[in-house]
C-alpha positions as CSV (number, residue, x, y, z in Angstrom):
1,M,41.8,92.7,53.6
2,E,40.5,91.4,56.9
3,L,41.5,93.5,60.0
4,R,42.7,91.5,62.9
5,I,43.1,92.6,66.5
6,L,45.4,90.3,68.5
7,H,46.2,90.6,72.2
8,G,49.1,88.9,74.0
9,E,51.6,89.3,76.8
10,I,55.2,88.6,77.4
11,R,56.9,88.5,80.8
12,V,60.3,89.9,81.7
13,S,62.2,89.3,84.9
14,T,64.3,92.3,85.9
15,R,67.4,91.9,88.0
16,R,68.1,95.3,89.4
17,R,66.2,98.0,91.2
18,I,66.6,100.3,88.3
19,E,67.5,99.1,84.8
20,A,66.7,99.3,81.1
21,V,66.0,95.9,79.4
22,D,65.9,95.4,75.6
23,V,62.7,93.4,74.9
24,T,62.8,93.8,71.1
25,R,63.5,90.1,70.4
26,E,60.6,88.9,72.6
27,V,58.2,91.4,70.9
28,E,59.5,90.2,67.4
29,R,59.0,86.6,68.5
30,W,55.4,87.3,69.5
31,L,54.6,89.1,66.2
32,S,56.0,86.1,64.3
33,E,54.0,83.6,66.4
34,V,50.7,85.4,65.7
35,G,51.4,85.8,62.0
36,A,51.4,89.6,61.9
37,G,51.5,91.4,58.6
38,D,51.2,95.1,58.2
39,G,49.6,97.2,61.0
40,I,50.4,98.8,64.3
41,L,51.5,97.4,67.6
42,V,50.8,98.9,71.0
43,V,53.4,97.9,73.6
44,R,52.3,98.7,77.2
45,V,53.2,97.9,80.7
46,P,50.4,97.7,83.3
47,H,52.6,98.9,86.1
48,T,53.0,102.3,87.7
49,T,56.7,101.8,88.4
50,A,57.9,100.7,85.0
51,A,57.9,102.4,81.5
52,V,58.4,101.6,77.9
53,T,60.6,103.6,75.6
54,I,62.3,103.3,72.2
55,N,66.0,104.0,72.0
56,E,69.4,102.4,71.3
57,A,70.3,99.4,73.5
58,E,74.0,100.3,73.7
59,P,75.2,99.3,77.2
60,G,76.5,102.8,78.1
61,L,73.2,104.4,77.1
62,L,71.2,101.8,79.1
63,E,73.4,102.8,82.1
64,D,72.8,106.4,81.3
65,I,69.1,105.9,81.5
66,V,69.5,104.4,85.0
67,R,71.8,107.3,85.9
68,V,69.2,109.9,84.8
69,I,66.5,108.2,87.0
70,E,68.9,108.1,89.9
71,E,70.0,111.7,89.6
72,Y,66.7,113.4,88.6
73,F,64.2,111.2,90.5
74,R,66.5,110.5,93.5
75,P,65.6,107.1,95.0
76,G,65.3,107.6,98.8
77,G,64.6,111.3,98.3
78,D,62.2,113.3,100.4
79,W,59.2,112.6,98.1
80,M,55.8,112.6,99.7
81,H,55.0,109.1,98.4
82,N,58.0,107.7,100.2
83,R,56.0,108.0,103.4
84,I,53.9,105.1,102.1
85,D,56.3,103.2,100.0
86,N,60.0,103.8,99.3
87,N,59.6,103.9,95.5
88,A,58.4,107.4,94.6
89,H,61.3,107.7,92.2
90,A,60.0,104.8,90.2
91,H,56.5,106.3,90.0
92,L,57.9,109.7,88.9
93,A,60.2,108.3,86.3
94,A,57.4,106.1,84.8
95,S,55.1,109.1,84.7
96,F,57.6,111.1,82.7
97,M,58.6,108.2,80.4
98,G,55.2,106.7,79.8
99,D,53.7,103.3,80.0
100,S,53.3,102.6,76.3
101,R,54.5,103.1,72.7
102,V,52.8,102.6,69.3
103,I,55.0,101.0,66.7
104,P,54.3,100.5,63.0
105,V,54.6,96.9,61.9
106,R,55.7,96.1,58.3
107,G,56.0,92.5,57.0
108,G,55.4,91.1,60.5
109,R,58.3,93.1,62.1
110,P,58.4,96.3,64.1
111,A,59.3,99.1,61.7
112,L,62.1,100.5,63.9
113,G,65.0,102.7,62.8
114,T,68.5,101.2,62.4
115,W,69.5,101.5,66.1
116,Q,66.1,101.6,67.7
117,R,65.1,99.0,70.2
118,I,62.1,98.5,72.5
119,L,63.1,99.0,76.1
120,L,61.4,98.2,79.3
121,V,62.6,100.6,82.0
122,E,62.3,99.1,85.5
123,G,62.1,101.5,88.4
124,D,61.3,99.3,91.4
125,G,62.9,95.9,90.8
126,P,63.8,93.2,90.7
127,R,60.4,92.1,89.6
128,S,58.5,90.0,87.1
129,R,57.0,92.5,84.7
130,R,54.1,92.0,82.2
131,I,54.3,93.6,78.8
132,Q,50.9,93.8,77.1
133,L,50.9,93.6,73.3
134,T,48.0,94.6,71.0
135,Y,48.4,94.1,67.3
136,I,46.0,95.7,64.8
137,G,46.5,94.9,61.2
138,S,46.5,92.3,58.5
């Protein structure tokens, strides 16, 4: 078996200041295009005000994610970073959520649970976001 390491990128345009966007189909499309087999996939955002998580993409839950960011990380709050840029909430939320996830790939598809989806969490939109993909496998 020959080990392959493939790098790629997808772009997602967000529409709101804070939102959770299901990017699973775009990731699946990329895996199909590169001919992935079995391996692992690293999904990462090279941004300090966005995050990647895995969860259900039910519309109410997506809004709950936004609500948690708004309530716990308080946009416009008295954060020190807001003296420079009015987006400290986004940096804080991204720090707690993380910029990447590692996902097993089986048969060229992300090995996600029944309801699991790959979510980009925007904290300082609307923006055009890059999602870096690294596949390691057969």
